N, C-alpha and C positions, 0 to 999 in steps of 0.2 A: 412554420418557420419561427415564429416569435416565441414559441415554447423552447425552441433549440437555443435561441438567444438568450433566453432568461436564465438558462443554466449558467451561463457564464458570470451573472450577477451573485449568484450563491457562493461559487467556489472562489476562495480567497487566494491571494498569493502563497500564503503560508500553507495551504493544501497542495498546491503545486510542487512547493519545496519538500513536504513530507512525502509526495508520491515519487518524486525523483530520489531523494535519499533512500527510501524503503526499496526502490528498483535496485540501486546499487548494492544495498545490502542483501537483497535477494540474490543477485548474481554471485555475490561473494559465499552465500549460503548454499547456493546451487552447486558451486564448484566443489565443495568438501564432500568427500565420499561418505555415503550414509546418511546424510542429511539432504531433504528434498523439499519441495514445495509445501507438501502437506505438513511435514514437522516444522517447517519455518512458520506457517500460519497457527499452528496448534500453540508454538512458544509464544508468539507474539499476541496471542488472543488475550492472555492475561495482563499484558501491558497495555492494550489498547481498551480495557473494560472501563477504565476510568476517564477516557477521552470522549469527546462529543462524537456524533454519529458520522458526519461526513469526513472529518479527519482520520477517524479509525479506519472506516472503510478504505480511504485513500491509502493507508499504510499497509493494510492487509491486501488490497488488490495490487499494491506496487511490489509488495515482497513475493507475492506469488508469481506475478509475470516475470520478474526478474530471476526467480529460481527456475522457472520453466524454460526460460530463454538459455 
């Protein structure tokens, strides 16, 4: 249980905001014909290459989940 609670100390509010924004962007990308979750993640990989690990993974997971939704 302590390990589960310690995760909340690592994730910052900025990471939550990035995840929410990426999810909304994923919903928009997923609604466009011809673009899907794989294409969105492939395009955003180049943008997240310069970010830190946790925020970049939050963006990629957020856009993937939004596009699949």
